[in-house]
All heavy atoms as TSV, in Angstrom:
chain	resi	resn	atom	element	x	y	z
A	1	MET	N	N	11.141	34.568	16.990
A	1	MET	CA	C	10.483	34.576	15.730
A	1	MET	C	C	9.702	33.181	15.615
A	1	MET	O	O	8.433	33.399	15.037
A	1	MET	CB	C	11.642	34.560	14.526
A	1	MET	CG	C	11.024	34.488	13.249
A	1	MET	SD	S	10.283	36.034	12.826
A	1	MET	CE	C	9.795	35.751	11.087
A	2	THR	N	N	10.205	32.133	16.141
A	2	THR	CA	C	9.303	30.955	16.094
A	2	THR	C	C	8.117	31.040	16.879
A	2	THR	O	O	7.035	30.510	16.529
A	2	THR	CB	C	10.216	29.710	16.563
A	2	THR	OG1	O	11.399	29.683	15.764
A	2	THR	CG2	C	9.504	28.416	16.536
A	3	ARG	N	N	8.208	31.588	18.135
A	3	ARG	CA	C	7.025	31.877	18.896
A	3	ARG	C	C	5.946	32.616	18.234
A	3	ARG	O	O	4.693	32.481	18.387
A	3	ARG	CB	C	7.298	32.541	20.190
A	3	ARG	CG	C	8.161	31.599	21.277
A	3	ARG	CD	C	8.384	32.214	22.508
A	3	ARG	NE	N	9.268	31.439	23.384
A	3	ARG	CZ	C	9.654	31.875	24.494
A	3	ARG	NH1	N	9.369	33.021	25.033
A	3	ARG	NH2	N	10.429	31.180	25.202
A	4	MET	N	N	6.425	33.756	17.565
A	4	MET	CA	C	5.387	34.608	16.829
A	4	MET	C	C	4.738	33.905	15.802
A	4	MET	O	O	3.495	33.872	15.623
A	4	MET	CB	C	6.149	35.843	16.306
A	4	MET	CG	C	5.227	36.859	15.672
A	4	MET	SD	S	5.947	38.309	15.341
A	4	MET	CE	C	7.238	37.969	14.053
A	5	VAL	N	N	5.417	33.035	14.888
A	5	VAL	CA	C	4.971	32.208	13.870
A	5	VAL	C	C	4.012	31.219	14.377
A	5	VAL	O	O	2.731	31.025	13.938
A	5	VAL	CB	C	5.840	31.591	12.981
A	5	VAL	CG1	C	5.316	30.582	11.989
A	5	VAL	CG2	C	6.736	32.617	12.349
A	6	THR	N	N	4.334	30.436	15.517
A	6	THR	CA	C	3.474	29.442	16.179
A	6	THR	C	C	2.128	30.153	16.698
A	6	THR	O	O	1.120	29.594	16.567
A	6	THR	CB	C	4.178	28.895	17.289
A	6	THR	OG1	O	5.440	28.238	16.757
A	6	THR	CG2	C	3.428	27.749	17.960
A	7	ALA	N	N	2.232	31.328	17.377
A	7	ALA	CA	C	1.100	31.941	17.834
A	7	ALA	C	C	-0.013	32.369	16.648
A	7	ALA	O	O	-0.960	32.239	16.875
A	7	ALA	CB	C	1.479	33.276	18.676
A	8	LEU	N	N	0.604	32.804	15.660
A	8	LEU	CA	C	-0.162	33.174	14.501
A	8	LEU	C	C	-0.860	31.959	13.883
A	8	LEU	O	O	-2.086	32.046	13.700
A	8	LEU	CB	C	0.742	33.935	13.397
A	8	LEU	CG	C	-0.050	34.441	12.230
A	8	LEU	CD1	C	-1.177	35.342	12.597
A	8	LEU	CD2	C	0.936	35.033	11.230
A	9	ALA	N	N	-0.123	30.966	13.884
A	9	ALA	CA	C	-0.724	29.696	13.325
A	9	ALA	C	C	-1.835	29.267	14.133
A	9	ALA	O	O	-2.950	28.707	13.587
A	9	ALA	CB	C	0.429	28.633	13.074
A	10	ASP	N	N	-1.620	29.298	15.429
A	10	ASP	CA	C	-2.651	28.834	16.412
A	10	ASP	C	C	-3.920	29.639	16.359
A	10	ASP	O	O	-5.070	29.148	16.404
A	10	ASP	CB	C	-2.216	28.955	17.771
A	10	ASP	CG	C	-1.153	27.864	18.172
A	10	ASP	OD1	O	-1.079	26.800	17.472
A	10	ASP	OD2	O	-0.423	27.986	19.198
A	11	ARG	N	N	-3.737	30.939	16.176
A	11	ARG	CA	C	-4.903	31.791	15.925
A	11	ARG	C	C	-5.727	31.521	14.660
A	11	ARG	O	O	-6.804	31.498	14.675
A	11	ARG	CB	C	-4.471	33.319	16.019
A	11	ARG	CG	C	-3.995	33.858	17.277
A	11	ARG	CD	C	-3.724	35.257	17.217
A	11	ARG	NE	N	-3.047	35.762	18.472
A	11	ARG	CZ	C	-2.532	36.832	18.552
A	11	ARG	NH1	N	-2.351	37.658	17.585
A	11	ARG	NH2	N	-1.829	37.122	19.843
A	12	ILE	N	N	-4.920	31.296	13.601
A	12	ILE	CA	C	-5.601	31.006	12.358
A	12	ILE	C	C	-6.379	29.710	12.323
A	12	ILE	O	O	-7.568	29.677	11.940
A	12	ILE	CB	C	-4.596	30.949	11.181
A	12	ILE	CG1	C	-4.056	32.324	10.919
A	12	ILE	CG2	C	-5.132	30.423	9.872
A	12	ILE	CD1	C	-2.848	32.392	10.032
A	13	VAL	N	N	-5.708	28.700	13.006
A	13	VAL	CA	C	-6.403	27.353	13.294
A	13	VAL	C	C	-7.608	27.550	13.981
A	13	VAL	O	O	-8.651	26.995	13.778
A	13	VAL	CB	C	-5.402	26.297	13.796
A	13	VAL	CG1	C	-6.204	25.148	14.169
A	13	VAL	CG2	C	-4.286	25.979	12.639
A	14	GLY	N	N	-7.590	28.247	15.178
A	14	GLY	CA	C	-8.626	28.467	16.010
A	14	GLY	C	C	-9.763	29.175	15.398
A	14	GLY	O	O	-10.973	28.881	15.786
A	15	MET	N	N	-9.555	29.945	14.300
A	15	MET	CA	C	-10.733	30.616	13.634
A	15	MET	C	C	-11.284	29.741	12.574
A	15	MET	O	O	-12.486	29.743	12.327
A	15	MET	CB	C	-10.074	31.927	12.958
A	15	MET	CG	C	-9.777	33.173	13.838
A	15	MET	SD	S	-9.297	34.594	13.030
A	15	MET	CE	C	-7.984	34.150	11.968
A	16	VAL	N	N	-10.518	28.900	12.043
A	16	VAL	CA	C	-10.997	28.111	11.033
A	16	VAL	C	C	-11.582	26.662	11.371
A	16	VAL	O	O	-12.630	26.428	10.822
A	16	VAL	CB	C	-9.782	27.745	9.917
A	16	VAL	CG1	C	-10.274	26.731	8.928
A	16	VAL	CG2	C	-9.391	29.026	9.250
A	17	VAL	N	N	-10.970	26.126	12.191
A	17	VAL	CA	C	-11.384	24.655	12.643
A	17	VAL	C	C	-12.844	24.658	13.212
A	17	VAL	O	O	-13.600	23.802	12.746
A	17	VAL	CB	C	-10.467	24.116	13.637
A	17	VAL	CG1	C	-10.968	22.687	14.250
A	17	VAL	CG2	C	-9.158	23.883	12.971
A	18	PRO	N	N	-13.344	25.433	14.083
A	18	PRO	CA	C	-14.674	25.354	14.602
A	18	PRO	C	C	-15.753	25.449	13.480
A	18	PRO	O	O	-16.627	24.801	13.367
A	18	PRO	CB	C	-14.940	26.447	15.537
A	18	PRO	CG	C	-13.483	26.705	16.013
A	18	PRO	CD	C	-12.611	26.476	14.872
A	19	ARG	N	N	-15.466	26.293	12.383
A	19	ARG	CA	C	-16.450	26.397	11.297
A	19	ARG	C	C	-16.453	25.205	10.521
A	19	ARG	O	O	-17.445	24.773	10.071
A	19	ARG	CB	C	-16.057	27.679	10.449
A	19	ARG	CG	C	-16.185	28.959	11.117
A	19	ARG	CD	C	-15.833	30.137	10.187
A	19	ARG	NE	N	-15.725	31.368	10.959
A	19	ARG	CZ	C	-14.832	32.234	10.594
A	19	ARG	NH1	N	-14.022	32.094	9.618
A	19	ARG	NH2	N	-14.836	33.372	11.368
A	20	VAL	N	N	-15.353	24.614	10.181
A	20	VAL	CA	C	-15.268	23.322	9.503
A	20	VAL	C	C	-15.873	22.196	10.163
A	20	VAL	O	O	-16.668	21.469	9.592
A	20	VAL	CB	C	-13.820	22.993	9.103
A	20	VAL	CG1	C	-13.795	21.648	8.457
A	20	VAL	CG2	C	-13.094	24.111	8.286
A	21	GLU	N	N	-15.713	22.125	11.416
A	21	GLU	CA	C	-16.375	21.059	12.250
A	21	GLU	C	C	-17.981	21.234	12.247
A	21	GLU	O	O	-18.590	20.262	12.202
A	21	GLU	CB	C	-15.868	21.038	13.656
A	21	GLU	CG	C	-14.415	20.436	13.708
A	21	GLU	CD	C	-14.008	20.369	15.113
A	21	GLU	OE1	O	-14.695	21.029	16.004
A	21	GLU	OE2	O	-12.859	19.885	15.352
A	22	ALA	N	N	-18.405	22.503	12.311
A	22	ALA	CA	C	-19.813	22.743	12.385
A	22	ALA	C	C	-20.469	22.414	11.045
A	22	ALA	O	O	-21.629	21.892	11.077
A	22	ALA	CB	C	-20.048	24.173	12.737
A	23	GLN	N	N	-19.789	22.731	9.939
A	23	GLN	CA	C	-20.257	22.298	8.647
A	23	GLN	C	C	-20.407	20.951	8.419
A	23	GLN	O	O	-21.330	20.348	7.852
A	23	GLN	CB	C	-19.607	23.230	7.588
A	23	GLN	CG	C	-19.716	24.654	7.580
A	23	GLN	CD	C	-18.837	25.263	6.738
A	23	GLN	OE1	O	-18.039	24.591	5.975
A	23	GLN	NE2	N	-18.991	26.581	6.630
A	24	ALA	N	N	-19.241	20.235	8.823
A	24	ALA	CA	C	-19.181	18.840	8.470
A	24	ALA	C	C	-19.950	17.937	9.426
A	24	ALA	O	O	-20.266	16.784	9.074
A	24	ALA	CB	C	-17.612	18.410	8.487
A	25	GLY	N	N	-20.182	18.508	10.651
A	25	GLY	CA	C	-20.959	17.650	11.660
A	25	GLY	C	C	-22.260	17.241	11.170
A	25	GLY	O	O	-22.892	16.205	11.548
A	26	ASP	N	N	-22.919	18.036	10.316
A	26	ASP	CA	C	-24.372	17.685	9.787
A	26	ASP	C	C	-24.256	16.511	8.866
A	26	ASP	O	O	-25.331	15.843	8.599
A	26	ASP	CB	C	-25.017	18.906	9.266
A	26	ASP	CG	C	-25.172	19.944	10.200
A	26	ASP	OD1	O	-25.405	19.585	11.362
A	26	ASP	OD2	O	-25.372	21.138	9.867
A	27	THR	N	N	-23.136	16.347	8.183
A	27	THR	CA	C	-23.198	15.392	7.154
A	27	THR	C	C	-22.460	14.049	7.409
A	27	THR	O	O	-22.335	13.136	6.702
A	27	THR	CB	C	-22.568	15.980	5.901
A	27	THR	OG1	O	-21.208	16.432	6.171
A	27	THR	CG2	C	-23.471	17.162	5.297
A	28	CYS	N	N	-21.940	13.933	8.690
A	28	CYS	CA	C	-21.305	12.696	9.084
A	28	CYS	C	C	-22.305	11.561	9.344
A	28	CYS	O	O	-23.462	11.817	9.565
A	28	CYS	CB	C	-20.574	12.963	10.414
A	28	CYS	SG	S	-19.113	14.178	10.187
A	29	TYR	N	N	-21.852	10.373	9.277
A	29	TYR	CA	C	-22.683	9.208	9.281
A	29	TYR	C	C	-21.873	8.043	9.882
A	29	TYR	O	O	-20.717	8.017	9.816
A	29	TYR	CB	C	-23.365	8.818	7.896
A	29	TYR	CG	C	-22.231	8.491	6.934
A	29	TYR	CD1	C	-21.895	7.211	6.592
A	29	TYR	CD2	C	-21.651	9.450	6.026
A	29	TYR	CE1	C	-20.920	6.870	5.729
A	29	TYR	CE2	C	-20.741	9.309	5.131
A	29	TYR	CZ	C	-20.356	7.928	4.950
A	29	TYR	OH	O	-19.500	7.617	3.956
A	30	GLU	N	N	-22.632	7.012	10.438
A	30	GLU	CA	C	-22.083	5.906	10.975
A	30	GLU	C	C	-22.152	4.734	10.014
A	30	GLU	O	O	-23.253	4.624	9.368
A	30	GLU	CB	C	-22.858	5.430	12.296
A	30	GLU	CG	C	-21.948	4.364	13.078
A	30	GLU	CD	C	-22.722	4.186	14.450
A	30	GLU	OE1	O	-23.949	4.677	14.655
A	30	GLU	OE2	O	-22.063	3.689	15.302
A	31	LYS	N	N	-21.005	4.073	9.756
A	31	LYS	CA	C	-21.007	3.121	8.664
A	31	LYS	C	C	-20.500	1.736	9.377
A	31	LYS	O	O	-19.589	1.711	10.309
A	31	LYS	CB	C	-19.772	3.565	7.746
A	31	LYS	CG	C	-19.553	2.557	6.623
A	31	LYS	CD	C	-18.538	3.137	5.855
A	31	LYS	CE	C	-17.852	2.165	4.883
A	31	LYS	NZ	N	-16.777	2.733	4.024
A	32	PHE	N	N	-21.138	0.611	8.871
A	32	PHE	CA	C	-20.843	-0.731	9.387
A	32	PHE	C	C	-19.464	-1.049	8.951
A	32	PHE	O	O	-18.982	-0.820	7.893
A	32	PHE	CB	C	-21.774	-1.746	8.829
A	32	PHE	CG	C	-21.470	-3.197	9.047
A	32	PHE	CD1	C	-21.724	-3.823	10.292
A	32	PHE	CD2	C	-20.807	-3.857	8.062
A	32	PHE	CE1	C	-21.445	-5.105	10.533
A	32	PHE	CE2	C	-20.533	-5.189	8.262
A	32	PHE	CZ	C	-20.819	-5.709	9.451
A	33	CYS	N	N	-18.596	-1.645	10.024
A	33	CYS	CA	C	-17.272	-2.208	9.677
A	33	CYS	C	C	-17.358	-3.623	9.523
A	33	CYS	O	O	-17.079	-4.211	8.511
A	33	CYS	CB	C	-16.329	-1.782	10.779
A	33	CYS	SG	S	-15.675	-0.151	10.655
A	34	TYR	N	N	-17.657	-4.390	10.706
A	34	TYR	CA	C	-17.709	-5.824	10.671
A	34	TYR	C	C	-18.216	-6.393	12.059
A	34	TYR	O	O	-18.490	-5.664	12.958
A	34	TYR	CB	C	-16.323	-6.296	10.518
A	34	TYR	CG	C	-15.266	-6.034	11.567
A	34	TYR	CD1	C	-15.139	-6.800	12.679
A	34	TYR	CD2	C	-14.499	-4.896	11.475
A	34	TYR	CE1	C	-14.234	-6.374	13.679
A	34	TYR	CE2	C	-13.569	-4.465	12.398
A	34	TYR	CZ	C	-13.559	-5.158	13.550
A	34	TYR	OH	O	-12.523	-4.886	14.428
A	35	CYS	N	N	-18.483	-7.588	12.039
A	35	CYS	CA	C	-19.040	-8.306	13.172
A	35	CYS	C	C	-17.940	-9.383	13.610
A	35	CYS	O	O	-17.390	-9.833	12.780
A	35	CYS	CB	C	-20.199	-8.992	12.992
A	35	CYS	SG	S	-21.663	-7.937	12.675
A	36	ARG	N	N	-17.803	-9.434	14.895
A	36	ARG	CA	C	-16.877	-10.480	15.489
A	36	ARG	C	C	-17.751	-11.204	16.511
A	36	ARG	O	O	-17.979	-10.602	17.675
A	36	ARG	CB	C	-15.678	-9.899	15.971
A	36	ARG	CG	C	-14.687	-11.054	16.574
A	36	ARG	CD	C	-13.371	-10.504	16.985
A	36	ARG	NE	N	-12.545	-10.128	15.901
A	36	ARG	CZ	C	-11.522	-9.305	16.081
A	36	ARG	NH1	N	-11.143	-8.700	17.060
A	36	ARG	NH2	N	-10.855	-8.987	14.943
A	37	GLY	N	N	-18.230	-12.422	16.113
A	37	GLY	CA	C	-19.238	-13.060	17.027
A	37	GLY	C	C	-20.453	-12.217	17.124
A	37	GLY	O	O	-21.077	-11.953	16.177
A	38	LEU	N	N	-20.840	-11.860	18.318
A	38	LEU	CA	C	-22.076	-11.054	18.505
A	38	LEU	C	C	-21.645	-9.446	18.533
A	38	LEU	O	O	-22.559	-8.633	18.573
A	38	LEU	CB	C	-22.821	-11.309	19.766
A	38	LEU	CG	C	-23.380	-12.736	19.773
A	38	LEU	CD1	C	-23.992	-12.961	21.213
A	38	LEU	CD2	C	-24.487	-12.968	18.677
A	39	SER	N	N	-20.407	-9.188	18.551
A	39	SER	CA	C	-19.879	-7.778	18.815
A	39	SER	C	C	-19.988	-7.074	17.402
A	39	SER	O	O	-19.395	-7.522	16.339
A	39	SER	CB	C	-18.432	-7.777	19.204
A	39	SER	OG	O	-18.493	-8.444	20.405
A	40	LEU	N	N	-20.685	-5.910	17.539
A	40	LEU	CA	C	-20.744	-4.994	16.275
A	40	LEU	C	C	-19.668	-3.930	16.226
A	40	LEU	O	O	-19.516	-3.291	17.302
A	40	LEU	CB	C	-22.243	-4.445	16.262
A	40	LEU	CG	C	-22.394	-3.384	15.247
A	40	LEU	CD1	C	-22.393	-3.991	13.799
A	40	LEU	CD2	C	-23.789	-2.758	15.462
A	41	TYR	N	N	-19.062	-3.713	15.162
A	41	TYR	CA	C	-18.010	-2.551	15.067
A	41	TYR	C	C	-18.488	-1.694	13.931
A	41	TYR	O	O	-18.833	-2.131	12.892
A	41	TYR	CB	C	-16.613	-3.170	14.833
A	41	TYR	CG	C	-16.055	-4.022	15.941
A	41	TYR	CD1	C	-16.415	-5.255	16.172
A	41	TYR	CD2	C	-15.130	-3.332	16.761
A	41	TYR	CE1	C	-15.850	-5.887	17.245
A	41	TYR	CE2	C	-14.595	-3.959	17.800
A	41	TYR	CZ	C	-14.999	-5.299	18.110
A	41	TYR	OH	O	-14.447	-5.997	19.002
A	42	THR	N	N	-18.443	-0.398	14.261
A	42	THR	CA	C	-18.826	0.650	13.271
A	42	THR	C	C	-17.793	1.559	13.254
A	42	THR	O	O	-16.862	1.713	14.121
A	42	THR	CB	C	-20.092	1.313	13.610
A	42	THR	OG1	O	-20.137	1.925	14.706
A	42	THR	CG2	C	-21.312	0.274	13.506
A	43	GLN	N	N	-17.824	2.572	12.235
A	43	GLN	CA	C	-16.853	3.759	12.144
A	43	GLN	C	C	-17.678	4.966	11.704
A	43	GLN	O	O	-18.770	4.940	11.111
A	43	GLN	CB	C	-15.704	3.525	11.180
A	43	GLN	CG	C	-16.141	3.313	9.869
A	43	GLN	CD	C	-15.054	2.862	9.001
A	43	GLN	OE1	O	-15.281	2.385	7.803
A	43	GLN	NE2	N	-13.804	3.172	9.206
A	44	TRP	N	N	-17.153	6.224	12.096
A	44	TRP	CA	C	-17.813	7.433	11.715
A	44	TRP	C	C	-17.077	8.002	10.497
A	44	TRP	O	O	-15.792	8.008	10.461
A	44	TRP	CB	C	-17.772	8.388	12.819
A	44	TRP	CG	C	-18.849	8.190	13.814
A	44	TRP	CD1	C	-18.646	7.653	15.089
A	44	TRP	CD2	C	-20.144	8.717	13.784
A	44	TRP	NE1	N	-19.810	7.518	15.725
A	44	TRP	CE2	C	-20.825	8.191	14.971
A	44	TRP	CE3	C	-20.905	9.395	12.848
A	44	TRP	CZ2	C	-22.197	8.410	15.216
A	44	TRP	CZ3	C	-22.215	9.447	13.091
A	44	TRP	CH2	C	-22.885	9.109	14.274
A	45	CYS	N	N	-17.885	8.389	9.585
A	45	CYS	CA	C	-17.339	8.927	8.339
A	45	CYS	C	C	-17.890	10.278	7.981
A	45	CYS	O	O	-19.076	10.579	8.148
A	45	CYS	CB	C	-17.549	8.096	7.022
A	45	CYS	SG	S	-16.883	6.369	7.197
A	46	CYS	N	N	-17.057	11.184	7.546
A	46	CYS	CA	C	-17.638	12.571	7.090
A	46	CYS	C	C	-16.943	12.873	5.682
A	46	CYS	O	O	-15.779	12.437	5.367
A	46	CYS	CB	C	-17.011	13.679	8.037
A	46	CYS	SG	S	-17.595	13.501	9.766
A	47	PRO	N	N	-17.654	13.510	4.783
A	47	PRO	CA	C	-17.063	13.754	3.637
A	47	PRO	C	C	-15.818	14.682	3.511
A	47	PRO	O	O	-14.971	14.556	2.827
A	47	PRO	CB	C	-18.280	14.505	2.807
A	47	PRO	CG	C	-19.448	14.256	3.619
A	47	PRO	CD	C	-18.970	13.968	4.987
A	48	ALA	N	N	-15.672	15.469	4.465
A	48	ALA	CA	C	-14.537	16.416	4.556
A	48	ALA	C	C	-13.327	15.823	5.175
A	48	ALA	O	O	-12.206	16.274	5.080
A	48	ALA	CB	C	-14.818	17.606	5.309
A	49	TYR	N	N	-13.439	14.582	5.980
A	49	TYR	CA	C	-12.343	13.971	6.680
A	49	TYR	C	C	-12.257	12.549	6.284
A	49	TYR	O	O	-13.368	11.934	5.952
A	49	TYR	CB	C	-12.554	14.142	8.170
A	49	TYR	CG	C	-12.557	15.577	8.577
A	49	TYR	CD1	C	-13.944	16.038	9.003
A	49	TYR	CD2	C	-11.496	16.434	8.660
A	49	TYR	CE1	C	-13.916	17.423	9.329
A	49	TYR	CE2	C	-11.709	17.692	9.032
A	49	TYR	CZ	C	-12.886	18.237	9.380
A	49	TYR	OH	O	-13.023	19.515	9.745
A	50	PRO	N	N	-11.222	11.818	6.473
A	50	PRO	CA	C	-11.253	10.435	6.341
A	50	PRO	C	C	-11.980	9.720	7.385
A	50	PRO	O	O	-12.180	10.338	8.521
A	50	PRO	CB	C	-9.685	9.973	6.381
A	50	PRO	CG	C	-9.105	11.205	6.887
A	50	PRO	CD	C	-9.971	12.350	6.686
A	51	CYS	N	N	-12.443	8.507	7.124
A	51	CYS	CA	C	-13.278	7.765	8.242
A	51	CYS	C	C	-12.338	7.485	9.436
A	51	CYS	O	O	-11.178	7.180	9.242
A	51	CYS	CB	C	-13.713	6.448	7.609
A	51	CYS	SG	S	-15.031	6.643	6.424
A	52	LYS	N	N	-13.054	7.513	10.649
A	52	LYS	CA	C	-12.362	7.228	11.803
A	52	LYS	C	C	-12.145	5.700	11.887
A	52	LYS	O	O	-12.705	4.918	11.159
A	52	LYS	CB	C	-13.008	7.717	13.015
A	52	LYS	CG	C	-13.184	9.226	13.009
A	52	LYS	CD	C	-13.719	9.742	14.368
A	52	LYS	CE	C	-13.747	11.239	14.197
A	52	LYS	NZ	N	-12.794	11.955	14.922
A	53	ALA	N	N	-11.341	5.189	12.829
A	53	ALA	CA	C	-11.062	3.773	12.932
A	53	ALA	C	C	-12.347	3.051	13.510
A	53	ALA	O	O	-13.202	3.739	14.098
A	53	ALA	CB	C	-9.941	3.552	14.056
A	54	CYS	N	N	-12.551	1.804	13.214
A	54	CYS	CA	C	-13.590	0.992	13.630
A	54	CYS	C	C	-13.548	0.923	15.197
A	54	CYS	O	O	-12.456	0.736	15.736
A	54	CYS	CB	C	-13.605	-0.333	13.011
A	54	CYS	SG	S	-13.729	-0.408	11.237
A	55	ARG	N	N	-14.775	0.924	15.707
A	55	ARG	CA	C	-14.914	0.810	17.182
A	55	ARG	C	C	-16.024	-0.071	17.559
A	55	ARG	O	O	-16.994	-0.133	16.817
A	55	ARG	CB	C	-14.992	2.250	17.828
A	55	ARG	CG	C	-16.374	2.836	17.438
A	55	ARG	CD	C	-16.374	4.304	18.107
A	55	ARG	NE	N	-17.656	4.940	17.489
A	55	ARG	CZ	C	-18.792	4.858	18.306
A	55	ARG	NH1	N	-18.856	4.176	19.309
A	55	ARG	NH2	N	-19.913	5.540	17.680
A	56	TYR	N	N	-15.901	-0.652	18.670
A	56	TYR	CA	C	-16.939	-1.523	19.249
A	56	TYR	C	C	-18.097	-0.782	19.700
A	56	TYR	O	O	-17.925	0.238	20.433
A	56	TYR	CB	C	-16.423	-2.376	20.478
A	56	TYR	CG	C	-17.321	-3.238	21.215
A	56	TYR	CD1	C	-17.909	-4.320	20.735
A	56	TYR	CD2	C	-17.912	-2.712	22.482
A	56	TYR	CE1	C	-18.838	-5.041	21.462
A	56	TYR	CE2	C	-18.751	-3.529	23.222
A	56	TYR	CZ	C	-19.263	-4.613	22.640
A	56	TYR	OH	O	-20.211	-5.404	23.283
A	57	VAL	N	N	-19.320	-1.137	19.325
A	57	VAL	CA	C	-20.528	-0.334	19.810
A	57	VAL	C	C	-21.477	-1.233	20.528
A	57	VAL	O	O	-22.496	-0.685	21.102
A	57	VAL	CB	C	-21.275	0.348	18.486
A	57	VAL	CG1	C	-20.421	1.319	17.998
A	57	VAL	CG2	C	-21.665	-0.680	17.425
A	58	GLY	N	N	-21.192	-2.533	20.721
A	58	GLY	CA	C	-22.062	-3.492	21.575
A	58	GLY	C	C	-22.527	-4.643	20.808
A	58	GLY	O	O	-21.979	-4.895	19.613
A	59	GLU	N	N	-23.409	-5.351	21.406
A	59	GLU	CA	C	-23.816	-6.606	20.628
A	59	GLU	C	C	-25.031	-6.188	19.693
A	59	GLU	O	O	-25.729	-5.398	20.004
A	59	GLU	CB	C	-24.309	-7.576	21.707
A	59	GLU	CG	C	-23.237	-8.103	22.534
A	59	GLU	CD	C	-23.827	-9.216	23.610
A	59	GLU	OE1	O	-24.973	-9.474	23.588
A	59	GLU	OE2	O	-22.935	-9.605	24.225
A	60	GLY	N	N	-24.884	-6.790	18.537
A	60	GLY	CA	C	-25.878	-6.485	17.513
A	60	GLY	C	C	-25.772	-7.180	16.230
A	60	GLY	O	O	-26.516	-6.938	15.265
A	61	CYS	N	N	-25.052	-8.263	16.126
A	61	CYS	CA	C	-24.777	-8.928	14.968
A	61	CYS	C	C	-25.629	-10.250	15.062
A	61	CYS	O	O	-25.942	-10.807	16.138
A	61	CYS	CB	C	-23.280	-9.447	14.763
A	61	CYS	SG	S	-22.280	-7.925	14.473
């Protein structure tokens, strides 16, 4: 019974997730986090999802 429920859940997620990512992908943007010395850190934000963690993108401060 557990396998059947898991398989059904996987199918439902597989049908829904690509559509959500495709719609949200157009509205995502890169947001400034902070500078540490010359190192620039930014994060990706999308209206449908919380912002991702800050990441190093190179020198730019």
